[in-house]
N, C-alpha and C positions, 0 to 999 in steps of 0.2 A: 504494500500500500504506500509506504513512504517513497519508494523508488518511483512509483507511478505519479505521485504528486510532484516529485522533483521534475520529472519529464514534462508532465502536463502543464505545469506552471512555470517551467524553465527557471527554477530556483534551486539553491542548495537546501537540503533538508537534513537537519540534525535530529535524528529520530531516537527516541528513548526517554527513559530507559525501557528496555524490553527484556524478557527472560529468554536466555539463549541456552539451548541444550548443549551438553558437553558429552562427546562420544566416550563411552565406557565409564561414565561418572554418574552417580545418583543426583548430585547437586547440579545446579545451573549457574550460569554467569548472569549478573545484572549488567546489561550492555547497552551502550549507545552506538548506533550505526549512522554514518554520514554518507549522503548521496549528493553528487554534483548535478548540474543542470541537465546532463545527458543521462542521469540515472545510474551512473557508475559509482560503486562503493569506493569511497576514498579514505575512510577511517573507520576503525572499530575500537571502542574503548570498553574495557571491563572494570567495573567498580572495584577499587582497591580496599577501602575501609568499610567493613561490614557493621551493621547496626546491632550490636550485642549490648543491650542496656536494660536496666530496670528503672522505670520512670518513678517520680515521686508518689504516684498513686498506687505503686506496687506492680503495675503491668510489666511483664518481662518480655523482651524481644530478643531473639537469637537468630539473626539473619544467617549466621555462619552454619547453622544446622541444615539449611537448604541451598545456600548460595556459596560458591567458591570465589574467593577473592582473585581479582586480576593482579598483575604485577608490573605493568608498564604504563608510564605516562604517555599520552598520545596527543599530538597536534596535527592539524591539517591546514592546507592552503585554500583559502576562499578568495580566489581572484586577487591575490596580492596581500591579503590579510591573513595572518597566522592565528588560528583559533585552537585553544586548548580544551580538552575534554575532562569533565569531572561529573560525578553523580552524587547527589543527596548528601549522605553522611561524610563523604570525602571533605565536605566544607569545613568540618571541625579540625582538620589537620593541615597546617600551613605548608609542610614540606612538599607535597605534590604540586601545590600551586607555585611554589618557588621554582620547582623543576620545570613546570610549564613555562614560566617566565624566562628561565634560562634557555629553553628551546625556542624562544622568540615569540611566544604567545602574546598577542595584543588584546585578544578577547578570550575570556574563559566562559564556556557554556556549561550550565549546571542544571539539568532537570532534577526535580526533587519531589519527595512526598513526606515532608516533615510533619510530625504530629503536632497538634495544638500545644501540648505540654512542652515539647522540646523546641518548638519553633517560635512561640510568642515572644520569648525573651531573647532568643539567640539568632534567629534567621537573618534579620536585617543587619544587625551589628556584625555578624560573621561575614556576610557578603561585603560589607563596607571594609572590614579589616582585610580581607583577601585582596580587594581592589587596591587598597592603600599599600599593603605589603609588596605587591607585585607590580604596581603601577600599570595595571591592565584594566580593561573594562570587564565587568563580571555580569553576564546575562543569565538570569535564573528564572525558572518557572516552578511553581509550587502547586500542590494538590489543593483542590477546592471542593471535593466531595468525599463522603465517607468511604472507607475501604475496609474490608475485613482484615483482622489481624491474622497473620500466618501462624502465630504461636499461642493464641488463646481464643476463647470463645467470645471475648470482648470485641467491640468494634472500635477502631481508631477514631478518636474525635478529630476530625479533619480541621485544617486551618479554614476559618470562615472566609467566604469570598467577599470581595469588594472591588471597586473600580481599579485598584492598583495591582496589576499582575506582578507576581514574583514576591511581593511582600504584602499579602492580603490584609493584614491587620495594621498596616502602617501607611501614613500619608506620603512617605518618601519614595523616591524612584527605585525601580527594581534593578537598575544597572548603575554602575558608578565607576569612576576612575579618579584617582587621587587628584589629578589636575583639572577635573571637570565634574563638579558635584551634581550637575544636572544633565548628565550624559543621555539619559533616557528621553529627554525632551527634544533631541536633535531632529530636524526634519529630513526627509529623504528615505529612500528604500535601499536596503543592502542586498536584497535578493536572497536572503538567508532566513529560513524558518526554523524555530526551535520548538 
């Protein structure tokens, strides 16, 4: 589907994250796949940091029970702009973001599904921190609807939706760069969809 959309609309599509089967393994990878305007796969990133936590309300999440961690930082070229890949919980760890910046990333794309409890206080501040630390733009999308928990019978309380994509509980921009605090308000089309 993402490949078709890239070709149909003649855009780059950064798809994910998706669950990718691993040959000979019971676990899966949490993966982002990138297609160029011609529908060619130009990047594949597998989430490195897995969400193994117990939240303040006692809910336990052990992503590593079903997901195998990736082990490579990945960048790709989008018509002269280097884009770095990251997924969700990777946001909490600065080292991969530094490695992406060292590989020339100018933008870091981060699809995510932060829970309300872990996201309300940390999502936007961590996005801004990673943008400042790496002097890159950080473009992030977040979950806005409930999803079932993989590790309990409880339902994740999703981040509530609002007009601000990427940081639904915040009036601030979803993207940022240390030198440009209002990066998300720039006009124009990049031809890239996250």
